[in-house]
C-alpha positions in Angstrom: -10.5 -9.4 18.1 -9.2 -12.7 16.3 -10.0 -15.9 17.7 -7.3 -18.7 17.9 -8.6 -22.1 16.5 -7.4 -25.7 16.2 -7.4 -24.9 12.5 -5.0 -22.0 12.5 -2.5 -24.5 14.3 -3.2 -26.6 11.2 -2.7 -24.0 8.7 0.5 -22.8 10.5 2.1 -26.5 10.4 1.3 -26.7 6.9 3.0 -23.2 5.9 5.8 -24.2 7.9 6.2 -27.3 6.1 6.1 -25.8 3.0 8.7 -23.5 3.9 11.0 -25.8 5.1 10.7 -28.1 2.3 11.3 -25.4 -0.1 7.8 -25.5 -2.0 6.6 -22.0 -1.2 8.7 -20.4 -4.1 6.5 -17.4 -5.9 5.6 -17.2 -9.4 6.8 -14.6 -11.2 3.7 -13.5 -12.6 3.0 -12.6 -9.0 6.4 -10.7 -8.5 5.5 -8.6 -11.7 1.9 -8.1 -10.4 3.4 -6.8 -7.1 5.8 -4.3 -8.6 3.2 -3.0 -10.7 1.0 -2.5 -7.8 4.0 -0.8 -5.9 4.4 1.4 -9.1 0.7 2.5 -9.0 0.3 3.2 -5.4 3.5 5.4 -5.9 2.0 7.1 -8.8 -1.4 8.0 -7.0 0.6 8.8 -3.7 2.4 11.4 -6.1 -1.2 12.7 -7.6 -2.2 12.9 -4.0 0.6 15.0 -2.6 0.6 17.3 -5.8 -3.1 18.0 -5.3 -2.7 18.6 -1.5 0.3 21.1 -2.2 -2.2 22.9 -5.1 -5.0 23.4 -2.6 -2.6 24.7 0.0 -1.4 27.4 -2.6 -4.6 28.2 -3.6 -6.0 29.0 -0.1 -2.4 30.8 0.6 -3.3 32.9 -2.3 -6.8 33.4 -1.9 -5.8 34.6 1.7 -3.3 37.0 0.7 -5.4 38.5 -2.0 -8.5 38.8 0.3 -6.4 40.8 2.8 -5.1 43.1 0.4 -8.6 44.4 -0.2 
């Protein structure tokens, strides 16, 4: 459980002030890094899904093959 402290209130007010005054612009570099991370995550998900499907198919074929004998 997170504890609420006075520092949290001060930090929150500082963030709100930055947002209100338009000083919270994100850098282009961090946006590019975010896109690269999204691409990497999607690629990893595709690999994991492919591996899972391959394992399922192998188990299915092994079961069918063992039943035929």
